[in-house]
LUMMIDREN-403136 format. One record per residue: residue in one letter; residue number from 1; z, x, y of N, C-alpha, C in turn. Coordinates in steps of 0.001 Angstrom, whole numbers. Last residue first. Layout:
<sites>
SITE  type  seq       nZ       nX       nY      caZ      caX      caY       cZ       cX       cY
SITE     a  NUM        Z        X        Y        Z        X        Y        Z        X        Y
...
</sites>
This chain:
<sites>
SITE  type  seq       nZ       nX       nY      caZ      caX      caY       cZ       cX       cY
SITE     i  261   -32386   -19087     8712   -31833   -18319     9824   -31616   -19246    11019
SITE     h  260   -32008   -19549     5405   -32300   -20341     6606   -31616   -19671     7776
SITE     e  259   -33595   -17655     2787   -32493   -17894     3697   -32953   -18776     4873
SITE     d  258   -35646   -16844     1243   -34919   -18012      748   -33765   -18389     1659
SITE     e  257   -36559   -14636     2632   -37490   -15735     2390   -36754   -17000     1938
SITE     f  256   -35342   -12293     3414   -34691   -13562     3741   -35586   -14764     3493
SITE     f  255   -36958   -10246     2697   -35582   -10240     2154   -34924   -11597     2352
SITE     h  254   -39263   -10414     4139   -39283   -11006     2810   -37900   -11075     2184
SITE     q  253   -38842    -8979     6458   -38652   -10422     6501   -38576   -11044     5114
SITE     q  252   -37737    -6214     7301   -38188    -6700     5999   -37924    -8203     5907
SITE     v  251   -38926    -4601    10152   -38005    -5594     9614   -38566    -6162     8320
SITE     p  250   -39827    -1127     9807   -40114    -2521    10156   -39122    -3466     9495
SITE     a  249   -37664     1571    10831   -38451      900     9807   -38694     -543    10197
SITE     p  248   -37973     3319    13950   -37219     2476    13016   -38140     1768    12039
SITE     e  247   -38847     6475    14557   -39509     5166    14473   -38767     4296    13465
SITE     a  246   -37068     8584    14547   -38003     8448    15657   -38632     7066    15685
SITE     a  245   -35694     8257    12203   -34938     8263    13442   -35845     8084    14642
SITE     a  244   -37537     8544    10192   -37086     7194    10494   -36313     7125    11791
SITE     a  243   -38118    11065     9490   -38949    10487    10545   -38455     9117    10969
SITE     p  242   -36400    11556     7381   -36146    12222     8655   -36957    11625     9795
SITE     d  241   -35345     8798     5536   -36530     9564     5905   -36269    10223     7245
SITE     s  240   -32959     7497     5264   -33626     7938     4039   -34813     8841     4323
SITE     f  239   -31798     6405     7421   -31446     7791     7135   -32134     8316     5880
SITE     h  238   -32533     3842     7561   -32715     4617     8787   -32465     6097     8545
SITE     q  237   -31699     2789     5168   -33068     3289     5248   -33380     3988     6561
SITE     t  236   -29088     1857     5608   -29285     3090     4831   -30690     3659     5014
SITE     w  235   -27953      871     8723   -28876      570     7630   -29219     1860     6906
SITE     y  234   -24461      708     9545   -25817     1205     9766   -26649      910     8524
SITE     i  233   -21504     -478    11260   -22423     -453    10115   -23756      166    10521
SITE     l  232   -18004     -433    11871   -19355     -158    12333   -20262      -29    11116
SITE     r  231   -15922    -3114    10658   -16342    -1718    10683   -17735    -1604    11311
SITE     q  230   -15232    -5780    10407   -15244    -5196    11753   -15552    -3702    11789
SITE     c  229   -15427    -7290     8131   -14368    -6265     8170   -14274    -5533     9501
SITE     n  228   -17378    -9342     8964   -16240    -9612     8087   -15113    -8588     8260
SITE     p  227   -19407    -8433    10585   -18647    -9607    11022   -17399    -9870    10187
SITE     c  226   -19683    -5029    11234   -19680    -6024    10162   -18854    -7226    10621
SITE     s  225   -21357    -4161    14274   -20160    -4184    13428   -20328    -5234    12342
SITE     l  224   -23973    -2006    15603   -23384    -3280    15202   -22125    -3082    14352
SITE     i  223   -25671     -628    18195   -24675     -298    17168   -23899    -1568    16859
SITE     q  222   -29170    -1477    18551   -27788    -1420    19022   -26871    -1038    17847
SITE     k  221   -31612    -1399    17384   -31583    -1428    18845   -30172    -1377    19412
SITE     g  220   -32446    -1532    14695   -31848     -311    15211   -31780     -235    16713
SITE     r  219   -33591    -3402    13035   -34308    -3051    14254   -33738    -1796    14911
SITE     q  218   -31644    -3722    11110   -32877    -3030    10750   -33673    -2606    11977
SITE     l  217   -29792    -5250    12553   -29425    -3910    12082   -30668    -3110    11741
SITE     e  216   -31111    -7633    12898   -30820    -6816    14082   -30481    -5383    13678
SITE     i  215   -31100    -8442    10224   -32377    -8239    10918   -32168    -7339    12138
SITE     f  214   -28363    -8708     9776   -29109    -7689     9028   -30463    -7401     9680
SITE     v  213   -27806   -10833    11442   -27195    -9529    11740   -27951    -8424    11015
SITE     q  212   -29189   -12818    10095   -29618   -12442    11439   -29049   -11095    11847
SITE     p  211   -27786   -12976     7579   -29186   -12543     7655   -29617   -12087     9044
SITE     p  210   -24433   -11599     7523   -25359   -12694     7827   -26789   -12188     7985
SITE     i  209   -23674    -9372     4765   -23638    -9706     6187   -24636   -10834     6448
SITE     a  208   -21800    -9629     1793   -23114    -9704     2434   -22957   -10078     3903
SITE     i  207   -19157    -7338     1157   -19565    -8721     1420   -20904    -8702     2149
SITE     h  206   -17823    -4933      956   -18632    -5410     -182   -18974    -6900      -74
SITE     c  205   -16565    -3656     2970   -15855    -4815     2417   -16589    -5428     1231
SITE     g  204   -18281    -1378     3169   -16854    -1301     3502   -16053    -2413     2873
SITE     s  203   -20878    -1885     2687   -20188    -1083     1669   -18709     -897     1982
SITE     c  202   -22390    -4999     3110   -21556    -3973     3759   -20790    -3208     2677
SITE     v  201   -25615    -5773     2032   -24187    -5822     1713   -23460    -4664     2396
SITE     g  200   -28390    -5588     2212   -27717    -6641     2959   -26230    -6744     2728
SITE     n  199   -29084    -3318      821   -29446    -4624      270   -28661    -5755      928
SITE     d  198   -26469    -1687     2411   -27567    -1552     1460   -27828    -2906      819
SITE     v  197   -25049     -170     5100   -25391    -1482     4553   -26605    -1295     3668
SITE     p  196   -22444     2307     5467   -23825     1879     5303   -23936      446     4792
SITE     v  195   -19856     2470     8002   -20276     2403     6599   -21724     1929     6518
SITE     i  194   -17246     3796     9910   -18648     3407     9884   -19175     3517     8458
SITE     v  193   -14542     4198     9052   -14860     3429    10256   -16295     2918    10222
SITE     p  192   -12944     3863     5702   -13588     4567     6812   -13904     3624     7986
SITE     h  191    -9455     3457     6490   -10583     4377     6341   -11623     3754     5406
SITE     n  190    -8395      386     7977    -8321     1395     6917    -9593     2228     6909
SITE     l  189    -8129       29    11570    -8637     -324    10247    -8373      787     9239
SITE     r  188    -7145     1054    13940    -6767     -294    13538    -7196     -690    12134
SITE     r  187    -8114     3503    14599    -6671     3305    14720    -6223     1976    14102
SITE     r  186   -10865     3114    14323   -10179     4049    13411    -8666     3842    13440
SITE     i  185   -11503     1525    16511   -11568      952    15162   -10771     1809    14178
SITE     f  184   -11133     3458    18507   -10416     2177    18567   -10358     1543    17180
SITE     e  183   -12974     5390    17803   -11548     5708    17699   -10698     4444    17743
SITE     y  182   -15386     3979    18319   -15110     4516    16983   -13600     4738    16807
SITE     r  181   -15122     3553    21058   -15239     2413    20145   -14888     2828    18714
SITE     k  180   -15113     6169    21962   -13944     5314    22206   -13954     4113    21267
SITE     l  179   -17692     6964    21223   -16533     7596    20597   -15278     6743    20780
SITE     v  178   -19213     5436    22966   -19350     5218    21518   -18148     5789    20780
SITE     p  177   -18401     6519    25427   -18171     5089    25145   -18250     4779    23646
SITE     e  176   -19158     9372    25026   -17777     8928    25191   -17570     7441    24919
SITE     p  175   -21407    10379    22425   -21187     9840    23777   -19817     9188    23889
SITE     v  174   -20646    13163    20369   -20760    11705    20431   -20523    11237    21865
SITE     e  173   -20096    15807    20397   -21513    15440    20268   -21731    13941    20453
SITE     g  172   -17372    16040    20371   -18068    16423    21596   -19538    16062    21593
SITE     c  171   -16778    15502    17750   -16524    14452    18746   -17257    14745    20050
SITE     t  170   -17327    18003    16670   -18192    16875    16330   -18014    15731    17325
SITE     e  169   -15218    19517    17712   -16604    19884    18019   -17544    18696    17783
SITE     k  168   -13074    18182    16567   -13185    18277    18031   -14615    18597    18441
SITE     r  167   -13613    18653    13873   -13668    17286    14401   -13798    17293    15920
SITE     l  166   -13139    21331    13599   -14505    20859    13438   -14650    19451    14008
SITE     n  165   -10376    21242    13905   -11200    21962    14895   -12652    21512    14826
SITE     e  164    -9763    19810    11602    -9405    19244    12912   -10200    19930    14022
SITE     m  163   -10561    21583     9619   -11314    20345     9802   -10987    19668    11128
SITE     e  162    -8596    23568     9938   -10016    23906    10075   -10851    22654    10348
SITE     a  161    -6316    22107     9326    -6459    22691    10668    -7918    23039    10948
SITE     l  160    -6898    21546     6628    -6776    20457     7593    -6941    20970     9018
SITE     k  159    -6789    24053     5483    -8065    23336     5484    -8053    22212     6506
SITE     a  158    -4070    24519     5813    -5045    25419     6437    -6405    24741     6536
SITE     r  157    -3022    22474     4229    -2741    22496     5675    -3727    23392     6420
SITE     a  156    -3957    23236     1686    -4401    21965     2273    -4162    21947     3784
SITE     e  155    -2589    25652     1318    -4055    25636     1329    -4582    24370     1995
SITE     t  154       25    24682     1300     -391    25663     2308    -1913    25678     2441
SITE     l  153       -8    23032     -966      205    22445      357     -245    23383     1462
SITE     r  152     -445    24974    -2961    -1353    23837    -2834    -1237    23201    -1446
SITE     s  151     1757    26597    -2666      439    27160    -2394     -593    26052    -2202
SITE     d  150     3755    24707    -3396     3761    25356    -2083     2385    25911    -1726
SITE     l  149     3032    23964    -6077     3060    22995    -4977     2971    23671    -3618
SITE     n  148     3185    25694    -8187     1914    25623    -7478     1953    24739    -6237
SITE     e  147     5772    25344    -9163     5366    26677    -8726     4110    26618    -7856
SITE     r  146     5638    22667    -9877     6577    23091    -8830     6199    24464    -8280
SITE     k  145     3753    22796   -11926     3448    22029   -10710     4379    22415    -9569
SITE     v  144     5141    24361   -13830     3867    24825   -13272     3568    24124   -11954
SITE     e  143     7356    22710   -14367     7561    24068   -13851     6291    24603   -13191
SITE     l  142     6076    20442   -15411     6843    20349   -14163     7052    21722   -13545
SITE     e  141     5019    21446   -17796     4125    20932   -16760     4822    20870   -15411
SITE     a  140     7374    22107   -19175     6410    23155   -18847     5479    22710   -17713
SITE     k  139     8511    19539   -19394     9242    20621   -18730     8290    21720   -18282
SITE     l  138     6603    18186   -20901     6902    17751   -19539     7606    18846   -18752
SITE     s  137     6802    19602   -23298     5541    19632   -22563     5751    19195   -21124
SITE     g  136     9490    19035   -24033     9055    20416   -23817     7769    20495   -23010
SITE     w  135     9431    16239   -24281    10350    16865   -23333     9898    18285   -23005
SITE     s  134     7631    15858   -26386     7257    15398   -25042     8140    16037   -23979
SITE     e  133     9191    17221   -28391     7784    17537   -28160     7358    17126   -26753
SITE     d  132    11707    16063   -28438    11593    17461   -28006    10143    17835   -27698
SITE     i  131    11380    13615   -29583    11484    13658   -28133    11347    15079   -27603
SITE     e  130    11229    14398   -32324    10144    13650   -31696    10195    13775   -30174
SITE     q  129    13668    15633   -32753    12438    16402   -32958    11257    15721   -32251
SITE     l  128    15369    13468   -32301    15426    14644   -31434    14154    15470   -31546
SITE     n  127    14709    11782   -34416    14511    11334   -33034    14483    12509   -32069
SITE     s  126    15572    13428   -36516    14153    13062   -36421    13816    12594   -35012
SITE     e  125    18274    13443   -35967    17547    14719   -35935    16041    14478   -35840
SITE     q  124    18828    10746   -36393    18949    11289   -35038    18249    12652   -34904
SITE     l  123    18380    10612   -39193    17614     9774   -38260    17653    10353   -36852
SITE     a  122    20300    12404   -40164    18877    12674   -40418    17993    11879   -39456
SITE     i  121    22589    11032   -39366    22312    12366   -38811    20835    12709   -38990
SITE     e  120    22367     8760   -40970    22330     8616   -39514    22019     9951   -38837
SITE     e  119    22615     9923   -43518    21398     9183   -43163    21251     9049   -41645
SITE     q  118    25202    10991   -43338    24065    11885   -43570    22738    11215   -43192
SITE     l  117    26716     8635   -43087    26668     9626   -42003    25469    10545   -42133
SITE     t  116    26288     7515   -45593    25859     6789   -44388    25735     7738   -43211
SITE     m  115    27486     9473   -47194    26057     9206   -47343    25493     8490   -46112
SITE     r  114    30161     9230   -46315    29442    10498   -46145    27927    10276   -46252
SITE     d  113    30796     6658   -47106    30778     6967   -45671    29985     8243   -45414
SITE     e  112    30755     7087   -49856    29787     6163   -49261    29662     6417   -47753
SITE     e  111    32898     8810   -50005    31575     9286   -50424    30475     8393   -49849
SITE     r  110    34963     7125   -49249    34609     8246   -48368    33240     8821   -48732
SITE     g  109    34991     5424   -51461    34700     4883   -50120    34280     5985   -49158
SITE     r  108    35773     7207   -53449    34446     6581   -53524    34035     6011   -52160
SITE     s  107    38356     7787   -52544    37361     8858   -52610    35946     8288   -52656
SITE     q  106    39649     5389   -52900    39491     5916   -51538    38399     6990   -51491
SITE     r  105    39550     5352   -55668    38917     4282   -54911    38669     4735   -53468
SITE     e  104    41067     7591   -56266    39645     7596   -56642    38873     6508   -55900
SITE     m  103    43573     6764   -55320    42917     7934   -54715    41431     7967   -55042
SITE     n  102    44072     4571   -57013    43990     4386   -55551    43244     5541   -54891
SITE     d  101    44130     5879   -59498    43137     4826   -59239    42944     4616   -57733
SITE     m  100    46348     7560   -59166    45014     8156   -59324    43908     7136   -59040
SITE     e   99    48380     5641   -59056    48183     6553   -57927    46779     7168   -57981
SITE     r   98    48187     4538   -61593    47917     3703   -60411    47632     4566   -59179
SITE     v   97    48910     6812   -63092    47567     6215   -63271    47201     5362   -62056
SITE     v   96    51538     7161   -62283    50559     8212   -61976    49144     7665   -62085
SITE     a   95    52638     4812   -63322    52726     5080   -61881    51692     6128   -61474
SITE     q   94    52250     5110   -66069    51568     4029   -65368    51562     4258   -63853
SITE     y   93    53983     7328   -66517    52549     7420   -66811    51764     6360   -66031
SITE     e   92    56464     6359   -65941    55923     7420   -65076    54411     7535   -65254
SITE     r   91    56552     4541   -68106    56702     4080   -66714    56121     5093   -65748
SITE     d   90    56422     6069   -70403    55295     5176   -70059    55361     4717   -68613
SITE     n   89    57494     9497   -69898    57636     8120   -70376    56495     7261   -69836
SITE     e   88    56882    11983   -69005    57692    11907   -70215    57857    10487   -70732
SITE     v   87    53989    13822   -67748    54934    12691   -67699    55648    12556   -69053
SITE     q   86    52097    15760   -67771    53491    16204   -67866    54495    15055   -67863
SITE     m   85    49624    14854   -67381    49852    15516   -68657    51320    15891   -68858
SITE     l   84    49736    13998   -64782    49653    12994   -65832    49971    13604   -67204
SITE     k   83    49552    16299   -63303    50854    15636   -63371    50902    14630   -64519
SITE     s   82    46861    16748   -63476    47787    17720   -64092    49159    17100   -64288
SITE     k   81    46025    14538   -62042    45607    14682   -63426    46502    15682   -64155
SITE     s   80    47089    15149   -59549    47595    13970   -60285    47209    14044   -61754
SITE     k   79    45560    17320   -58806    46995    17520   -59048    47577    16358   -59848
SITE     k   78    43122    16035   -58491    43251    17097   -59490    44716    17343   -59839
SITE     i   77    43711    14398   -56368    43344    13794   -57656    43510    14819   -58777
SITE     r   76    44102    16302   -54377    45237    15464   -54804    44947    14800   -56155
SITE     s   75    41511    17330   -54151    42618    18230   -54543    43814    17422   -55039
SITE     n   74    40146    15109   -53284    39806    15683   -54592    40917    16601   -55095
SITE     e   73    41326    14857   -50742    41488    13806   -51734    41187    14322   -53135
SITE     g   72    40453    17184   -49482    41893    16980   -49701    42152    15929   -50766
SITE     e   71    37691    16665   -49457    38204    17852   -50151    39690    17707   -50459
SITE     i   70    37654    14393   -47877    37189    14320   -49270    37720    15502   -50079
SITE     d   69    38579    15456   -45442    39341    14391   -46123    38951    14311   -47596
SITE     q   68    36519    17252   -44890    37881    17756   -45080    38745    16729   -45819
SITE     e   67    34421    15496   -44580    34356    16503   -45650    35751    17058   -45947
SITE     l   66    35319    14151   -42317    35188    13425   -43578    35132    14388   -44763
SITE     r   65    35153    16126   -40374    36465    15551   -40705    36427    14840   -42055
SITE     k   64    32374    16539   -40444    33286    17643   -40753    34660    17118   -41156
SITE     q   63    31408    14059   -39635    31059    14568   -40958    32029    15672   -41375
SITE     q   62    32360    13941   -37029    32822    12965   -38019    32578    13475   -39435
SITE     e   61    30828    16013   -36016    32284    16145   -35997    32909    15169   -36994
SITE     r   60    28327    14900   -36332    28650    16114   -37093    30143    16387   -37097
SITE     l   59    28495    12761   -34534    28294    12507   -35962    28678    13713   -36802
SITE     h   58    28757    14144   -32086    29819    13236   -32538    29720    12976   -34041
SITE     q   57    26294    15470   -32037    27532    16244   -32023    28699    15397   -32552
SITE     l   56    24548    13290   -31969    24521    14206   -33104    25809    15020   -33182
SITE     k   55    25196    12244   -29471    25435    11443   -30671    25459    12323   -31913
SITE     d   54    24348    14322   -27817    25766    13921   -27821    26101    13131   -29082
SITE     l   53    21600    14286   -28412    22395    15480   -28711    23889    15154   -28766
SITE     i   52    20928    11759   -27428    20759    12049   -28856    21600    13251   -29258
SITE     r   51    21462    12151   -24722    22187    11108   -25458    22104    11347   -26964
SITE     n   50    19625    14136   -24124    21053    14470   -24089    21892    13427   -24821
SITE     r   49    17245    12664   -24308    17476    13784   -25227    18965    14137   -25287
SITE     q   48    17575    10925   -22159    17466    10382   -23518    17763    11464   -24556
SITE     e   47    17575    12816   -20089    18736    11939   -20283    18739    11362   -21700
SITE     e   46    15027    13865   -20386    16190    14738   -20599    17448    13914   -20831
SITE     q   45    13433    11677   -19739    13351    12265   -21073    14584    13112   -21377
SITE     g   44    14217    11354   -17057    14421    10273   -18018    14396    10783   -19447
SITE     a   43    13372    13775   -16014    14799    13449   -15978    15122    12331   -16964
SITE     f   42    10616    13519   -16355    11324    14558   -17091    12818    14255   -17148
SITE     r   41    10103    11437   -14549     9796    11259   -15972    10563    12273   -16821
SITE     r   40    10880    12727   -12187    11582    11512   -12632    11342    11269   -14116
SITE     a   39     8996    14779   -12086    10421    15130   -12188    11241    13925   -12658
SITE     l   38     6699    13289   -11744     6844    14066   -12971     8303    14447   -13192
SITE     e   37     7258    12310    -9193     7086    11373   -10307     7256    12090   -11647
SITE     e   36     7310    14724    -7749     8506    13884    -7813     8425    12905    -8990
SITE     v   35     4678    15582    -8066     5765    16412    -8598     7036    15580    -8753
SITE     e   34     3360    13511    -6754     3055    13784    -8160     4175    14583    -8812
SITE     e   33     4375    13796    -4191     4703    12586    -4942     4429    12775    -6432
SITE     p   32     3234    16203    -3336     4680    16144    -3580     5077    14922    -4404
SITE     a   31      451    15177    -3402      880    16349    -4174     2398    16357    -4402
SITE     t   30       70    13025    -1638      218    12755    -3067      738    13943    -3874
SITE     k   29      -51    14151      954      890    13075      642     1154    12976     -853
SITE     l   28    -2012    16048      845     -704    16447     1366      362    15394     1035
SITE     e   27    -4110    14404      -49    -3622    15500     -899    -2221    15932     -469
SITE     q   26    -4477    12808     2177    -4035    12183      935    -3474    13227      -27
SITE     e   25    -5401    14779     3909    -4134    14098     4210    -3587    13385     2977
SITE     i   24    -7831    15353     2646    -6796    16393     2737    -5441    15758     3012
SITE     a   23    -9189    12932     2982    -8934    13437     1627    -7818    14485     1634
SITE     y   22    -9324    12818     5774    -8605    11777     5038    -8235    12268     3632
SITE     i   21   -10990    15001     6264    -9626    15001     6785    -8763    13989     6024
SITE     d   20   -13331    14094     5038   -12674    15310     4536   -11223    15363     4994
SITE     d   19   -13838    11876     6667   -13685    11706     5213   -12934    12895     4623
SITE     d   18   -14215    13055     9111   -12996    12266     8914   -12749    11971     7436
SITE     v   17   -16713    14177     8590   -15577    15055     8892   -14268    14309     8649
SITE     h   16   -18151    11815     8232   -18079    12785     7135   -16920    13751     7348
SITE     q   15   -17906    10700    10794   -17263    10046     9653   -17130    10985     8464
SITE     l   14   -19533    12416    12246   -18093    12393    12519   -17337    11752    11359
SITE     a   13   -21970    11668    11122   -21513    13060    10987   -20017    13154    11231
SITE     v   12   -22011     9036    12002   -21944     9297    10558   -21488    10723    10297
SITE     l   11   -22269     9510    14740   -21076     8841    14224   -20903     9075    12729
SITE     k   10   -24772    10667    14769   -23626    11467    15211   -22313    10835    14733
SITE     r    9   -26312     8518    13899   -26317     9779    13138   -25092    10611    13492
SITE     i    8   -25861     6758    16003   -25324     6436    14674   -25283     7681    13803
SITE     r    7   -27275     8054    17983   -25823     7907    18122   -25179     7585    16768
SITE     d    6   -29857     7785    16946   -29307     9122    17153   -27780     9063    17266
SITE     i    5   -30135     5021    17071   -30173     5683    15766   -29558     7072    15871
SITE     h    4   -30066     4708    19857   -28996     4128    19033   -28960     4760    17644
SITE     t    3   -32404     6011    20699   -31094     6487    21141   -29978     5971    20248
SITE     n    2   -35169     7028    18981   -34297     5874    19189   -32873     6351    19484
SITE     m    1   -37298     9328    20636   -36311     9085    19572   -35444     7882    19931
</sites>
């Protein structure tokens, strides 16, 4: 059996474990962040909703005062009309008429104010109804996520501990010099450490590796790194056939027919 291919198999097995660990660590990080982001969105909606409620309260208080003023004005106009029937001379008559004209003019202005207020109240009630839909759904979603967060984190931590134990076992299968190289890269590069090369392209950085490096990779005589991203690399076809580990696939020279090596 090709020793280097066997070591790469063990590294890939370790990478699969680290993939799971990485996913769990991301879950532990993002789960609280998701709740916090949702809480921020809800707080923004609630602040907007409260502004509308405050405005509606102010408008309705204005409306109440205006209704009282209109009612008082109508009562005074009614009294003036009764007074008009009791005047004894033209001078008093003209004075009462002028007084009634002023009150009716004020009354018309207040009626216009009342209509404007009613339109604004209707607009704000429509705004409130619209925001209540998203506010209510966000509130319900936030409550559910907050309730589930603790159990979600507890489950992830338990899974992480399980995977850490599995990692220790898997590391024990990898020769120490190879493991040190893997861990050195793992501390310095973004996840993952070892990646496949397919059609001459590193799947870690998605850049084509030099033709000579690809030829050496196909031979499977050593563990190579991508010249661009420095991750460990392996040829996908070494793992496509269980028998490939015993006998590396022949070098595919035709791949580089147009290349100058």
